[in-house]
N, C-alpha and C positions, 0 to 999 in steps of 0.2 A: 589218561589218555583215551582209554576205551570209553570212559563216561562221557568225555566230550564228543566222541564219535556218535554215541547213542543220542545225545542231545541234538547233534546236528541232524541225525535221521528224523528224530521227532519234529524238529522245526520244519524240515522239508515236507514231511507228510502233512503238518498243519497248513503249510502254505498251499499244497496241492488241494487240501479240503476246502480252503477259502476260495481258491480259483475255481473249483468244480462248482461250488454253491453260486458264485458270481456268474459263471457262464449259464448255469441253470436258470437264474433269474432273467438272463438276457434273451432266452429263446423259448418263451412260453408257448409259442405257436408250434413247436416241434415236440410233442409228447414223447415220442421215442427217444429223442436226445435227453430230455429231462429224466426219463427213467434211467437211462444209461449212466447219466451224471450221479443220480441218487444212489445207484448201485455202487458206483465208484466211491462215493463219500462213505457209504456203509462199510465198504471193504477197507478204505483207508483209516476209518475211525477204529475198526476192529484191531488192525494191524498196530495202530498207534497205542491203543490200550495195552496190547500185548507187550510192545516195546517199553512202555512205561513201567509195567509190572517187572520186566527183566532188569530195567535200569535201577528200580528201587532194590531189588534183590542183590544186584551187583554192588550197590553202595553198602548194603548191610554186610555183604561178604568182605568187602575191603576193611569195614570197621572191625569185624570179628577176627579177620586174619592178622590185623596189626599187632595185637599183643602176642600172638603165636610166633609171627615173623621176628618180633623183638626178642623172645626167649630163645629162639634159634640163633639169633645173632650173638646173643650173650653166651652161647654154649650150653643153655640149659636144655636138658632132654627129659623133662618131666613127663610122666605118663598123663595124658589128657583125662580130665574128669568128665565122665559121660553126662553127669547131671549138672554140669556147668554150661557156659555158653558154647562149649565145643559141640554139644549135641545139636544146638541151634544151627551151628555152622555147617554140620554134616546134612542137615535137613535142607538148608538153603542151597548148598552145593548141588544136592540131588534135584531140587526144584529148578534151579538155574539150568542144569543140563537138559531137563525135561522141556522147559520153555524154549531153549535153543533148538532142540529137535522139532518142536511144534512149529516154530517160526520157519525153520528150513522147509518143512513139509508144506506149510502155507504158501511159501514163496514159490515152491515147485509146482503145486497144483492149482494155485489161485483160489483156494477156498472151496473147491468142488468136492462133492461126496466121492470118496474113493476106496477101494478095497484092494489089498495085495493079491496077486494071482501067480500062478505058475511057480510056486515055491520061492517067491520074492524076486522073481525076474521080470514080472509084469505087474501092471496095475489096471483096474477096471474103474472108469469114471461114469458117474451118473450125471446126465446133462438134462436138467428139467426145463420145460418151456411154459410160458404163461403169456396171457394177453389180457390187459385191463384188470389185473389183479386176480385173474382166474388161472389156476395151474392147469395145464393141458397134458401132453404127452411127455414122458421121460424116456430118454434114449441112453443106451449103454455104448461105451467105446473102451475097448481094451487095447493097451499099448505094451509091447514088448520093450523092456528098458535095457536089456543086455543081450548080445554085446554092443548093440546100438538101437536107438529108439526107432521103432517102426509100428505101424497099425496092424493089430492082429485080427480082432473081431469086433463086430458092431451091428446094430440094427438101425443105423441111420439111413434114411431114403437114398437111393442110388443116384437121384439127380442132384444131390449135394456132393460135389467132386472133392472127396476128402484128400486124395493124393495131390491134387492141385493146391489145395488149402495148406496142406503140409509143407510144400515147397515155398509157398508164398511167405508163410510165417516162420519158416526155418525150424521145423520140429526138432531136429537134432540138438539144438542149443536153447530153444525156448518153448517147452512144453506148455507153459501157461499162455503164451500168446497164441498158440495153435488151438487150445481149448477155448479161448475167448472168441476166436474167429468162428470156430465151428458153432458155439453157442449162439453167437450173433445171427449166423445163417439160419439155424433151427428156429430161433425166437421169431425172426422175420417171416419164415415160412408158415409157422403156427399162427402168427398174427394175420396174415393174408387169408389163410384157410378159415380161420375163425370169423373173419369179416364176410366171407363168401356164405358161411353158414348162417350168419345173422341176417344177411341180405334176403335169403331164401325164407327165413322165419318171420321177419318183420315187414317185409315189402312183397306182398302177394301179387301186386299189380305190376311189379317189375319182373321181366322174364330173363332168366339167365340163358343166354344163347350158346356161350362157349366158355370154357375154362380148361386149364391143364393140371397136370399133377403137381407141379411146382407152384401152382397159383400165380404164375407171373404174367398171365394175360387173362383178362376177364371181359367178356362182351355181354352188354346188357341191352335189353330192348324196353325203351320207355314209350309212354303214350302222352303226347302233348294235348292239353285240353282243347285247344283250337283246332277244330275239324278232326279231332282224334288222330291227329298225325303221328305215325310211328317214328321214333328216333332211335337210331342204333349208336350206343356209346361203347367205345373200346378203351379199356384201361390197360396200360403197359407198365409192368414193374421190371425195369431193366437193371435196377440196383437190388440185388438179391439179399442185401444186408438190411433192407427197409421194408416196412409193410405198407408204405404209401407209394402210389404210382408215380412214375417220372414223366408219363405222357398220357394225355386224354385226347381222344379223337371222336368227333361227332359225324354221323352220316345220316342225311335226311333228304326226302324228296324236295322239301322247301329249302333251296340252296342258301337263302338269306338267314335261316334260323341259326345255324351254328355261329355266325358272325354277329349275332345280335348282342347288345350289352348284357342282357340277363344270362344268356348262355356262356358268354366269356366269363362272367362272374362265377357261374356254376362250374365251369371246367376248372377254374382256380381253386375253388372249394373242394372239388374231388381230389386235387392234388395235395391239399393241406390237411384234409379231415379223413378219417376212416370212412369207407364207402357207405356203410350202413347209416352212419350219422349224416353224412352229407346228403343222402337221399331223403332223409327226414327233413332236413332244412329246405331241399329243393321242392318237396312235396307241399311243405307248409307255405312256400311262396306261390303255390299254385302253378308251378312251371311243369309239373307232371301230375298225372292222376294217381 
């Protein structure tokens, strides 16, 4: 019965993995979504492999237990020979218990690095951020687990509202969902901040007029080749779980310029591609100097 349950779990994980890969192939224009799905596939694959290992051990346990159980049913109370298959049985039972504990911990913390704190009453999680394969900052978040789960200490930027995220993801019953939400916000922030840095490094002719700590608004000054006309471009990132803007607004003395086909296309590009890359394409098209 337990083996059938395990196989059912493995089948479900395999189905989720196929669905994640299928979705990933359907949205190539959304790199953040593709990365998210790839990470999910890797996590599912790791969990599947652990479950497969546990299932194999479970099968061996059943096979080795059969003769022992039979001797007990027959009333035999012989001392077990340590050098026989019984020693393997003990080893497998210990490994089975170890894998069960590992799977429980993995399900609780979602694969994040963590250490036990406060005499076993708390855990401190490490939340790493990256952008385009480059690891950036790592943040620490400590949770008290007893008598109830609550946020203890952290070095996460104050503009990321942890208490609000804890309520939204139901921290008391789903620590993993809470950590995933916080990680998503941190990685999106890291991505926006890194893009701003790359704009300053790679596009000296583009002037950064305004930005905020959350990097949720970015105002850039372009120079249009025709008559050296200045063009103000405002990028708004209202979805703080993404590193792409949700709105692009242009302001120029030439009132017709923002509605021109070229700049309508450029605005769409700025919403679909990281800003430093979009600017490279716009400059190559000679729409800015």
